[in-house]
C-alpha positions as CSV (number, residue, x, y, z in Angstrom):
1,M,2.2,-2.7,15.7
2,L,-0.8,-4.9,15.5
3,T,-0.4,-8.4,14.1
4,L,-3.3,-10.9,13.5
5,V,-3.1,-14.4,12.1
6,V,-6.2,-16.6,11.5
7,R,-6.4,-20.1,10.1
8,P,-8.8,-23.1,10.2
9,A,-8.2,-25.4,13.2
10,G,-8.7,-28.6,11.1
11,P,-6.8,-30.0,8.1
12,D,-9.9,-30.1,5.8
13,I,-9.5,-26.8,4.1
14,S,-10.3,-25.7,0.6
15,H,-11.8,-22.7,-1.1
16,P,-14.2,-23.1,-4.1
17,A,-12.1,-20.6,-6.1
18,G,-9.0,-22.7,-5.9
19,A,-5.8,-20.7,-6.4
20,W,-7.7,-17.8,-8.2
21,Q,-8.4,-15.9,-5.0
22,Q,-8.5,-12.2,-6.1
23,D,-12.3,-11.9,-6.5
24,A,-13.0,-13.9,-3.3
25,L,-10.6,-11.7,-1.2
26,Q,-11.8,-8.4,-2.7
27,N,-15.4,-9.5,-2.2
28,A,-14.7,-10.4,1.4
29,V,-13.5,-6.8,2.1
30,Q,-16.5,-5.2,0.4
31,E,-19.0,-7.5,2.0
32,A,-17.5,-6.9,5.5
33,R,-17.8,-3.2,4.9
34,Q,-21.4,-3.4,3.8
35,R,-22.4,-5.8,6.6
36,H,-21.0,-3.5,9.3
37,A,-21.8,-0.1,7.8
38,C,-24.7,0.3,10.2
39,R,-23.0,-1.5,13.1
40,L,-19.6,0.4,13.3
41,A,-19.8,3.9,14.7
42,N,-17.9,6.3,12.3
43,I,-17.0,3.5,9.9
44,T,-15.2,6.1,7.7
45,L,-12.5,6.1,10.4
46,V,-11.7,2.4,9.5
47,K,-8.7,2.3,7.2
48,A,-8.6,-1.5,6.6
49,F,-11.5,-1.6,4.2
50,A,-9.8,0.9,1.8
51,A,-6.2,-0.3,2.4
52,L,-7.0,-3.9,1.7
53,A,-9.4,-3.5,-1.2
54,E,-7.0,-4.5,-4.0
55,W,-5.4,-7.9,-3.8
56,K,-2.5,-9.0,-6.0
57,P,-0.7,-12.4,-6.4
58,D,2.3,-12.8,-4.1
59,E,4.4,-15.0,-6.3
60,A,3.4,-18.6,-5.7
61,R,2.7,-18.1,-2.0
62,G,-0.7,-16.6,-2.2
63,W,-2.1,-13.1,-2.4
64,A,-1.4,-9.8,-0.7
65,A,-2.9,-6.3,-0.2
66,T,-1.4,-3.1,1.3
67,N,-1.7,0.7,1.4
68,S,2.1,1.0,1.3
69,G,1.8,3.0,-1.9
70,F,0.5,5.9,0.3
71,Q,3.6,5.8,2.5
72,V,7.2,6.9,1.9
73,A,9.0,3.9,0.6
74,G,10.9,2.0,3.2
75,T,9.7,4.0,6.2
76,A,7.2,3.2,8.9
77,P,4.6,5.7,9.9
78,N,5.7,8.1,12.6
79,A,2.9,10.5,13.4
80,D,-0.8,10.1,14.3
81,P,-3.0,9.5,12.2
82,Q,-0.7,7.6,9.8
83,V,-1.2,3.9,9.5
84,L,0.8,1.4,7.3
85,M,-1.2,-1.7,6.7
86,G,-0.9,-5.0,4.9
87,A,-2.5,-8.4,4.6
88,A,-1.7,-11.8,3.1
89,L,-3.4,-15.0,2.2
90,T,-1.0,-17.9,2.4
91,Y,-2.2,-21.0,0.7
92,P,-4.3,-22.9,1.4
93,A,-6.3,-20.7,3.9
94,T,-4.2,-18.7,6.4
95,L,-4.9,-14.9,6.6
96,S,-2.4,-12.6,8.1
97,F,-2.7,-8.9,8.9
98,R,-0.2,-6.3,10.1
99,A,-0.8,-2.6,10.9
100,F,1.8,-0.1,12.0
101,F,0.4,3.0,13.8
102,G,2.2,6.3,14.0
103,L,1.9,7.4,17.6
104,R,3.7,10.8,17.9
105,R,1.8,14.1,18.3
106,G,3.2,17.6,18.2
107,E,6.7,16.6,17.3
108,H,7.3,19.3,14.7
109,Q,4.9,21.9,16.1
110,P,6.4,25.0,17.8
111,S,5.5,25.5,21.4
112,I,3.9,22.0,21.6
113,H,5.3,19.4,24.0
114,P,5.5,16.2,22.0
115,Y,3.9,13.0,23.4
116,T,2.8,9.7,22.1
117,T,-0.8,8.5,22.0
118,A,-1.9,4.8,22.2
119,R,-4.6,5.3,19.6
120,E,-6.7,2.6,21.3
121,A,-9.8,3.5,19.3
122,D,-8.0,3.1,16.0
123,V,-6.5,-0.2,17.2
124,V,-10.0,-1.6,18.0
125,Y,-11.5,-0.3,14.7
126,E,-8.8,-1.9,12.6
127,L,-8.8,-5.2,14.6
128,V,-12.6,-5.5,14.3
129,A,-12.4,-4.8,10.5
130,M,-9.6,-7.4,10.0
131,L,-11.6,-10.0,11.9
132,A,-14.8,-9.1,9.9
133,I,-12.9,-9.5,6.6
134,T,-11.6,-12.8,7.7
135,G,-15.0,-14.0,8.6
136,E,-16.4,-13.2,5.2
137,Y,-13.6,-14.9,3.5
138,L,-13.4,-18.1,5.6
139,A,-17.2,-18.5,5.6
140,D,-16.7,-19.9,2.1
141,V,-13.8,-22.2,3.0
142,L,-14.7,-25.8,3.7
143,G,-13.4,-26.5,7.2
144,G,-13.6,-22.9,8.2
145,G,-16.1,-23.5,10.9
146,H,-13.4,-23.7,13.7
147,L,-10.7,-21.2,13.6
148,L,-7.5,-20.4,15.5
149,V,-6.9,-16.7,16.0
150,A,-3.5,-15.3,17.2
151,S,-2.9,-11.6,17.8
152,S,0.1,-9.5,19.0
153,L,0.0,-5.9,20.0
154,S,3.4,-4.3,20.7
155,G,5.4,-1.0,20.8
156,F,2.9,1.1,22.7
157,Q,4.8,1.5,25.9
158,G,4.8,5.0,27.3
159,A,1.8,6.1,25.2
160,V,-1.3,7.8,26.8
161,S,-4.9,7.3,26.0
162,S,-6.1,9.1,22.9
163,F,-9.6,9.4,24.5
164,S,-8.0,11.3,27.4
165,T,-5.9,13.6,25.4
166,D,-8.6,14.4,22.9
167,T,-10.9,15.4,25.8
168,L,-8.2,17.7,27.1
169,G,-8.1,19.6,23.9
170,S,-5.5,22.4,23.6
171,V,-3.8,21.5,26.9
172,A,-3.3,17.8,26.0
173,D,0.4,18.2,25.5
174,L,0.9,19.9,28.9
175,E,-1.2,17.3,30.7
176,A,-0.1,14.2,28.9
177,A,2.8,13.6,31.3
178,K,0.3,13.2,34.2
179,L,-1.7,10.5,32.5
180,P,-1.2,6.7,33.0
181,V,0.8,5.1,30.2
182,A,0.1,2.0,28.2
183,A,2.1,-1.2,28.4
184,S,3.8,-2.3,25.3
185,G,1.0,-4.7,24.3
186,V,-0.5,-8.1,24.8
187,D,-0.4,-11.5,23.0
188,R,-3.4,-13.8,22.8
189,V,-4.7,-16.9,21.1
190,E,-8.4,-17.7,20.8
191,R,-10.7,-20.2,19.1
192,T,-13.7,-18.9,17.1
193,S,-15.7,-19.6,14.0
194,A,-16.0,-17.9,10.6
195,A,-19.7,-17.1,11.4
196,E,-18.7,-15.3,14.6
197,L,-16.0,-13.3,12.9
198,R,-18.4,-12.4,10.1
199,D,-21.3,-11.4,12.2
200,T,-19.9,-10.1,15.6
201,P,-16.1,-9.6,15.2
202,E,-16.0,-7.2,18.2
203,R,-16.6,-10.2,20.5
204,V,-13.3,-11.8,19.5
205,A,-11.6,-8.4,19.3
206,R,-12.5,-7.9,23.0
207,L,-11.0,-11.2,24.0
208,L,-7.8,-10.5,22.1
209,I,-6.9,-7.1,23.5
210,E,-9.1,-6.2,26.4
211,R,-6.4,-6.9,29.0
212,W,-4.2,-4.3,27.4
213,L,-6.7,-1.4,28.1
214,P,-7.3,-1.1,31.9
215,S,-3.9,0.2,32.8
216,F,-4.2,3.4,30.9
217,Y,-7.7,3.7,29.4
218,M,-9.3,6.0,32.1
219,D,-12.7,6.4,30.6
220,D,-16.1,5.3,32.0
221,R,-17.3,4.2,28.6
222,D,-16.8,0.7,27.3
223,L,-14.5,1.2,24.3
224,F,-15.9,-1.8,22.3
225,D,-19.5,-0.7,22.9
226,T,-18.6,2.8,21.9
227,I,-17.2,1.6,18.6
228,V,-19.7,-1.1,17.9
229,P,-23.0,0.0,19.6
230,G,-25.2,-2.8,20.8
231,D,-27.8,-4.1,18.4
């Protein structure tokens, strides 16, 4: 599970749209996708842009968006590449995101040894997208210049690097037990700005979860530079 919460650091917060946030939120998703279409490698792999495209009122609390309609009701995703994702705006200007990743591979395939994969590339893709959407939205919020960002990554213990197993190909299930495994996750709080999240969300994404990677990500390539190539 990946959880992300972003809010303005100061008390002076207001959005020009008032309580009527549907257009502002949907525009933020679309603008983030357009802005990073040429920056994100394989942007079609990012699920957040499609999953969070339709925002609906969440009673009197704010607004919410989710791809839960594509999942079996009441169940969390189990297998890779399934992702269950949701986001919420809580008045006046706090954005929250949560993504559940299915980690199992080969569970119902004959002659395949099941294993779990950390899906580290997917985690980075979705985190960068969530931060980019937040930047687009909070750039229009008065008082959105200084932001507090809190993230939590959990439930990945025992999983192996998806980069490693994808490279191994057909013998991945046999070799997975020999690979280093991921820690459960990492919690982090950072300060940033709406402009930074809008323009270079990968910089904050790196600060939030980079410490999680070294214990199991045995690859010479920099994951963040691979997903968001340098300008």
